[in-house]
C-alpha positions as CSV (number, residue, x, y, z in Angstrom):
1,X,6.9,-10.0,16.4
2,X,4.9,-13.1,15.6
3,X,1.8,-11.3,16.9
4,X,2.3,-8.5,14.4
5,X,2.3,-11.0,11.5
6,X,-0.6,-12.9,13.0
7,X,-2.6,-9.7,13.3
8,X,-1.7,-8.7,9.7
9,X,-2.8,-12.1,8.4
10,X,-6.0,-12.0,10.4
11,X,-6.8,-8.5,9.0
12,X,-6.2,-9.6,5.4
13,X,-8.3,-12.8,6.0
14,X,-11.2,-10.6,7.4
15,X,-11.0,-8.3,4.3
16,X,-11.1,-11.4,2.1
17,X,-14.1,-12.8,3.8
18,X,-16.0,-9.4,3.8
19,X,-15.1,-8.4,0.3
20,X,-17.8,-10.4,-1.5
21,X,-15.4,-10.7,-4.4
22,X,-15.3,-13.8,-6.6
23,X,-11.5,-14.0,-6.1
24,X,-9.3,-14.3,-3.0
25,X,-7.4,-11.5,-1.4
26,X,-4.0,-12.2,0.2
27,X,-0.7,-10.7,1.0
28,X,2.8,-11.8,2.1
29,X,4.9,-9.9,4.6
30,X,8.5,-9.9,5.9
31,X,9.1,-8.5,9.4
32,X,12.5,-7.9,10.9
33,X,13.2,-6.2,14.3
34,X,16.8,-4.9,14.6
35,X,18.5,-1.8,15.8
36,X,19.8,0.4,12.9
37,X,23.3,1.8,13.1
38,X,23.8,3.2,9.6
39,X,22.9,3.1,5.9
40,X,24.5,-0.3,5.4
41,X,22.4,-1.7,8.2
42,X,19.2,-0.4,6.5
43,X,20.2,-2.2,3.3
44,X,20.9,-5.4,5.2
45,X,17.7,-5.2,7.2
46,X,15.6,-4.5,4.0
47,X,17.2,-7.5,2.4
48,X,16.3,-9.7,5.4
49,X,12.7,-8.4,5.4
50,X,12.5,-9.0,1.6
51,X,13.9,-12.6,2.1
52,X,11.3,-13.1,4.8
53,X,8.5,-11.9,2.6
54,X,9.5,-14.2,-0.3
55,X,9.7,-17.2,2.2
56,X,6.2,-16.3,3.4
57,X,5.0,-16.1,-0.2
58,X,6.5,-19.5,-1.0
59,X,5.0,-21.1,2.1
60,X,1.6,-19.6,1.2
61,X,1.8,-21.1,-2.3
62,X,2.8,-24.5,-0.9
63,X,-0.3,-24.4,1.4
64,X,-2.6,-23.5,-1.5
65,X,-1.1,-26.2,-3.7
66,X,-1.5,-28.8,-1.0
67,X,-5.1,-27.7,-0.4
68,X,-6.0,-27.9,-4.1
69,X,-4.4,-31.4,-4.3
70,X,-6.6,-32.6,-1.5
71,X,-9.8,-31.3,-3.1
């Protein structure tokens, strides 16, 4: 699953480099891999994926803040 996220981030980074835009392009993602047994499972899994996405977003913002502080 980590390879999926790594590939996603690599693709977004490539788009960012190739865009030629004066601003950065980025995205956050949340990936969960579980067997679904019913509607309640879907809601639970979507919540987990959403939590993962927000954790990824928070980590990204921390890295940007640290990078800006060092510059």
